N, C-alpha and C positions, 0 to 999 in steps of 0.2 A: 035402736044401736045404744043399746043401754050399757051392757056388761059382759065381756067376755068371760068364760072360766078356761083359765091355763093349768098347769102341773097340779097345783096346789093353792091356787089363790086367785081373786078376781081381779081384771081389769075394767075399771070403772071408766065411762067417757061423759056420763051426765052429772050436773049436781054432785060435782067432786067435793066440795066444801061439805054438804051435808052427808054424803059418806066418808068423808075421813075424819068426821068427828063423831060419826055411829062407829067406825074402824076403834079409834082410841080411847072410845067409853067402855067399847066391850072387851078391849085387851087390859084394861085395869093396871095400865100402864104408871109404875112408879113417878118416871120422867120421861120426857119426850126432850130430842135435840133434833134440830133443823141445819143440816149441812148444804152451805151455798157458796156461790163467789162474788166478788162485786158487780157482776150483772145480775144477776138472779135475786141477789138481797136487794136490790134496788128498783128492777123492774117486775118481779114475779112474787117476791115474799110479799108486798104488801096487800096482792090478793088473794093471797093463803089466810092472811093472819085476819083480817075483813070477815072470813067466816069463820073462825076458831071459837069455840066454845070456852077454850082454855086458855086464855090470850097472856096470862101470866105462868103458864106453868111450863114453859120450856126455853133452852139455852141456845143460842145461834151459834154455830161454829164455819165460820168463813177461811176459803182459802182462795187463792189466785188463781183467775181464769186460765184455761188453757189446758194442753196435754204435757208440757211442762210440770205440770202439778202430779200427774198419776203417777208418783214415783215413791218409793219406801219413804223419803224424808219427811212428803205431806202426811205420807199414812201414820208415820208416827207420832207427828204434830199431832192428828185428829185422835189416837189413841192418848196421847195425853192431856188434850182437851176432855177428852170422857173423865180419864180418873181424877182429874182436877175440878171437874163438876160433879162427881160422886155417883158416876152412871154404874148401876147395877146390872145385873143381868136380868131383870125386867124392865129394863130401859127399852126404849124405842129410838132408832136414828132414821130420819125423813132424810130421803135424797133431794133435793129441790135442785134441778140444774140438768146440764145436756150428760152426752158418754162420761166425761171426764168425773163429773159427781156422780152419776149412777156407779159405773165402774169402782171408783175408788171409794167411794162411802160401802157400796156393799162388800168390798172386800175388807176394809176397815172393821164394818158391822160383824161379819161374819168369822173375823178371828179374835175380835174381842171378848175376853173371858168365856173364850171357846164358842163364842156365837150369840150376838143379840137380836133381836127382831128390826127387820128394817124396811121399808117402803118406798117406792119411788114416785116422785112426780117429775116426770120429764118435760123440759122447760123448751126444748129445739124440737125440730122436726125429725132430726136424725135422730136423738134419743129416743123418740116416741116410737119410730118404728122400728128401731133396732136393738138400742143398748139396756133399756127399761124391761124388755122381756126376755126370758129365757132363762134367767138366773145366771151367767158369767157376769164373774167380776174379777178385777185383776187390777194389776199395775205394770208400767213398764218399767226395766232396765237393761242396761247394756247397750240401750238405743234398739231392743225389741220390744214391739208392742205384745202387751198382754201376756208376758212369759211366763208371771208369777198369779196366780189365781186358785179362784175355788169354783165349784159348781153349786152356789146356795141360792134358791129360790127367795123373793120377796113375801113378804106377807100379803102384800096388794101392790098394784099399780095404778094410778091415777093421771087422765090424760086430759088436759086441760087445753083445748083450741085457741083459746084468747091466747095462750102465751106466743103463738106464732106471729102475732100481729107486732111483736116488739123484734121479730127476726128480720137483719138484713137480706138481702134477696141471695146472696152467696151461702148464707148459711141454710136456708130452703133449699136451694139448689144441693147441695150436700146431705142433705135427707133424701131428698126427691131420688138420688142415685140409688140408694137402700131400696126404694119400693119399686124402680126400674128393676132391679136386679130380683125383685121376689118375682115380679112376672117372668122374666127370662127364665128362673130356674121352675117356675112351678104352676105359672098362669097364664097362658097367652093371650086369653080374652083382658086381662088385667094391665097385660103389656100394651095392648091396642089402647086401651082407654088412656092409661098415663103417656103416650106419644104425643098424645094431641092435648094434654091438659096444660093449664095456663100456672108456672111456677110462683107467682107472684099473688096466684087467689086458687089453691089447693082447697078442693071439696073435703070437707071434715068424713065424707064418704069414702072417698079414698085411702085416707089414711086408715081408717078404720077396715078396710078391705086388708089392706098390707099388714095390718097387724096382723088381722085373723089370718093371713097366710104363714106369716112365721108363726105365729101361736100351733097353729093345727101341727109344723113339722117338729116345735120341741116338745111337743105333749107326745108325737109319738116315739121320738130319739132326745130322753131330758138331756144327756152326759154324751151326746156327740160320740157314738159308737158306728152310726151307720148313716139313716137318711138325714141327719141333721147335717153332715156336712155340706149337703149341698147348699147352705147358706154361704159356705165360705167360697161361690164362686166370685172371681175377680179379686179375690184379697191375698193369695199366694202372694202375686207379684205387686198387687195394690199395696199391702203393707211395707214391702220393701221401699218402694216408690216414696210411699209417705214417710218413713223413716230418714231416706236419704232428704227429702224436701226439709224435715223438720231440723234436719242438721245442717242444711248448706245452704238453704234460700232464706233471704230476707223476710220475703213474705210466702212462707209455707204453704203447700197446698193444704186445704182442708180434707177431712177425711174419705168424703165423698168425691172431692175432686180426684185423690188418689186411688180410689176404687174403679172410678170410669176407665181412667189409664191401665188398671189392673184388668178391669172387664174388655176392654179392647185387645188386650194381648192375650188374654186367654180364650177370647173370642176364637182369634187365628189360630189358637191352639185347637180348641173345638172341632173347627173345620178339620184341622191337619190328622186330629186322633181319636175324636168321639163321633164321626159324620155328621156333624152339622153342614148344612147346604151351604153353597157359595150364595146363593142368594139370601137366606137369613144370614150369614155371616153380614153380606153387605148392608142388609136392613139394620142390624144392630149398631154396625157401626157407624152409619151414616147418622142415623138418630142420636147416639151419644156424641158424635163429634158436634150435631148440630146445637146441640144444649150447652156441651162444657167446652168446647174448640179442644185445644191439645196442646200437652205441658212440653215446653223443650226439652225433649230428652237426648243428652249426647251419648256419642257411642263409647265416650271413656268411662262412664261411669257403670258400663255395664257388667264388670267384675265386680264391682261392690257390691252391685245389687242383689248379684248371684250370691254374695257371700251371707248376704242379711237374711235372702231365702234358705239357703242351708241350715239356719238357725231357727227358722219356722217353727212352732208348738204341732203342725198339723204334719210334719213328716214324718214317713214311715221308713224304719230302721235306716236311716241315713238317706233314704231318698225322697227327694222335692215332687209333695204332692198335691197336686189341683182338682178341685172341682170342674167338671166342663158340662158345656150343653149338646145334647145330641138334636135339639129343635129347641124353637123358640116354646117355653113352658116346660120344656123336659130336660133333666140333669143327669150326670152320670158321675161318680164318685170314685174315689182314690185311684185317679189317673196318674203314673209316675211319671213323672215331666226330667228328660235331661238336662244336662246345663245346656247342650247344645241348641233342643229343642227351645228352651227358656230365652239363651240368647237370639235365637231366630225369631221370636215374637217380640221381643223388645226393638229388634231391629227393623221388622215389619210396623210398629208402631212410630218409631223414629221417621220411617221415611213415608208416612202418609201427609199428602201436602195439604193441609189444614190450618188456618190461622189459629195462633192462642185466643182461649175466651176471656 
């Protein structure tokens, strides 16, 4: 468990300080910058700094933590800092943080002076198993997630297991949701392993396996023309629920919690439309509810959620498009779902009798 090779870059799992130093030296960069937020600058940056050879040859760009920072305004702020610091086209941006940092930093770097090199050092479980691998970068506008962005690959990804020790359990479970998704869409045996794992002490091997599953998919389809769409399972409805929660709840859902709600809805649609058996549907739903509980979804929100789904970037020809399951570990892409079917799945979710986590 040392290195995975992705589309055009390595994913390092061990000795990341040594690998990062080697990478910076080989790149012969004129200057490098570390993008952080107030949490990672405190808990994670010291671990990176202590291993850096060039301790004085970088500047820190710090933004606010949270999805609200994944906006064009914060992106302009990063561009301005790069300009003020004199960043040229031979500069490097190191994105040290969770999914917001990797998405936003990757987008800012891929567009600054038509593109400068960037690497990801993901510090949350969610960003390690999802956002940092695959080359998707982007920002949110008009309450729509990732609606503006690029497919630009990082030059390297560095996975540091020690960072997970700083995370609250809720954030670990948010990342676990994407790992469970990887098992559901592509690897039934992995799903079985994860069902019995302890979210408070996830084995590094499980994280490696999750990244390997996603990496295999994105290598086969870098720009999401076909197979890579299976990674969207749970996200059509989940992103709508996440956007609604961000704008209406005092304590919004995490990405993983919203995706779990989306996966339950889309598991129901999988049974109705894609051949998923009732037994498999019940197993998936009971497992997810047992770990995450249920979000109190009200019927009065269904129209609003449907409106958000209608603007989803994954839609085809104005039709709402879902990736569904034909079995545990097997997926079907490009399933057009009607408004009535989507509302039916939301009603099914709302009717489930289960306490909120």
